[in-house]
Each structure stands twice: as structure tokens, then as C-alpha cells.
C-alpha positions in Angstrom: 75.5 114.4 137.3 79.0 115.7 136.7 79.4 117.2 140.1 81.7 115.9 142.8 80.4 115.2 146.4 82.7 115.5 149.4 81.5 113.0 151.9 82.7 113.4 155.5 82.4 110.3 157.7 83.1 110.4 161.4 83.4 107.5 163.8 82.5 108.9 167.3 83.1 107.2 170.6 79.9 107.9 172.5 80.7 105.4 175.2 82.3 105.9 178.6 85.6 104.1 178.0 88.4 104.4 175.6 88.4 102.2 172.5 90.7 101.6 169.6 90.1 101.2 165.9 92.4 99.4 163.5 94.2 102.4 161.9 93.6 101.8 158.2 90.0 103.2 158.1 89.3 103.4 154.4 86.7 102.6 151.7 86.5 98.9 151.1 83.4 96.8 150.3 82.7 94.5 153.2 85.4 96.0 155.5 85.9 99.3 157.0 83.7 102.0 155.3 81.1 100.9 152.7 78.7 103.3 151.0 75.2 102.3 150.0 72.7 104.4 148.1 68.9 103.9 148.3 65.8 105.4 146.6 63.3 107.0 149.0 61.3 103.8 148.7 64.2 101.8 150.1 65.5 100.1 146.9 69.3 100.0 146.8 70.9 101.4 143.7 74.4 102.1 142.5 76.1 104.4 140.1 78.8 103.6 137.5 82.4 103.7 138.5 85.5 103.1 136.5 87.3 101.7 139.5 86.6 99.8 142.7 87.3 101.8 145.9 89.1 99.3 148.0 92.1 99.0 150.3 93.7 95.9 151.6 96.0 97.0 154.4 98.2 94.3 155.9 97.3 93.0 159.3 99.1 94.5 162.3 102.4 92.9 163.3 102.4 91.0 166.6 102.4 93.5 169.5 102.5 96.5 167.2 99.9 98.9 168.8 101.0 101.8 166.6 98.5 100.7 163.8 95.5 101.4 166.1 93.7 104.7 166.6 92.8 105.7 170.1 89.4 107.1 170.6 88.7 108.6 174.1 85.1 109.2 175.1 83.5 112.1 173.2 86.2 112.0 170.5 86.0 111.0 166.9 88.1 110.0 163.9 87.0 111.2 160.5 87.7 110.8 156.8 86.7 112.9 153.9 86.5 111.4 150.4 85.4 112.8 147.1 83.0 110.9 145.0 81.7 111.7 141.5 77.9 111.8 141.5 77.9 109.3 138.6 79.8 106.9 140.9 77.1 107.0 143.5 73.8 107.2 141.7 72.3 105.9 138.4 70.7 109.2 137.3 68.8 112.2 138.4 66.5 111.8 141.4 66.3 111.7 145.1 68.5 109.4 147.1 69.5 108.4 150.6 73.2 107.8 151.3 74.2 105.5 154.2 77.7 104.5 155.2 78.5 101.3 157.2 81.6 100.7 159.2 82.7 97.1 159.9 86.0 96.5 161.6 88.5 94.3 159.7 89.8 92.4 162.6 87.9 89.8 164.7 88.5 89.3 168.4 89.6 85.7 167.5 92.3 86.9 165.1 93.5 89.5 167.6 93.8 86.7 170.3 95.6 84.3 167.9 98.0 86.7 166.1 98.0 90.1 167.9 100.2 89.3 170.8 99.7 90.4 174.5 99.9 94.2 173.9 97.3 94.2 171.2 95.0 91.8 173.0 95.0 94.0 176.0 93.5 97.0 174.1 89.7 97.6 174.0 89.5 97.2 170.2 86.3 97.6 168.2 86.2 94.3 166.3 84.1 92.5 163.7 82.3 90.9 166.6 80.6 94.2 167.5 77.5 95.3 165.7 77.8 96.9 162.2 77.9 100.7 162.6 75.4 102.6 160.5 75.5 106.3 159.7 72.6 108.6 159.6 70.8 108.8 156.2 71.8 111.7 154.1 69.1 112.7 151.5 70.4 114.2 148.3 68.7 115.5 145.2 70.5 115.0 141.9 69.5 117.2 139.0 70.3 116.5 135.3 
């Protein structure tokens, strides 16, 4: 329970065309990367954390394309984050970890506030489906 887990998360472009992600890919409940932990029976559980992992990056400035990550086909963007086991799970046992990615920007906000340069980019927005990682099964010992 006192160990630290290094969790590597990759967003891979498996499509045929280039796409862009808003560049502040970080841990934030409801936006960007969100981690969920389940028992093998499917019940969602959580650990105890002394702080909330969240980030609130400012929206991109009008026509500022430098805040976006370009993902060509068959390329990926990844982040590695350290989590204490206590932060993830309530106690010893077997658990499944799932990470969700939801873009922070909607296509409507891009159209309204992004400007022509940003609006011309093929950006992954909130309007696309929620991306879900593979399940990672872990065993936590006392």
C-alpha cells in the first residue's frame, strides 16, 4: 500500500489523417485524463488522496496554434505520472485501472473563439467520443 505506481498513458492516432490535441494534456477530473479504479466485479472504488489532481489551463488565444499537439497517423503523445497506491485504491486486493480522455475544447468554442487558423485544424474535441484505455489489472498486497 505504500508503493508508488508509474502510470504511462499514450494517446495514439490510429486514423489515416493528422489530428491535433489541445496541448495541455494533464490529469483533471472531467477534462483531459481521468483515472477510474474498479473491482473485478465492476464496482468503482477510490483511494484516499491528500490533494486533487487537476489542472485548469487557460484556453488558447485566438489563432494561436502553438498550444496544439500535432499527431500524424501512427504517432502518439504520452504522459507518465506517479501515483501512490493509497491514492488509487482503498486497500489490498485486485483492481482494474481505466483512464479516460476527454478533450477540453468543444467544436462550438473553437468556432466561436479560436479564430480561422485554429478552426482550420482537425482538432479532437469534446464532440468526439470519450476515449477509454485498456483495462490494467493490478494486485495490491498489504
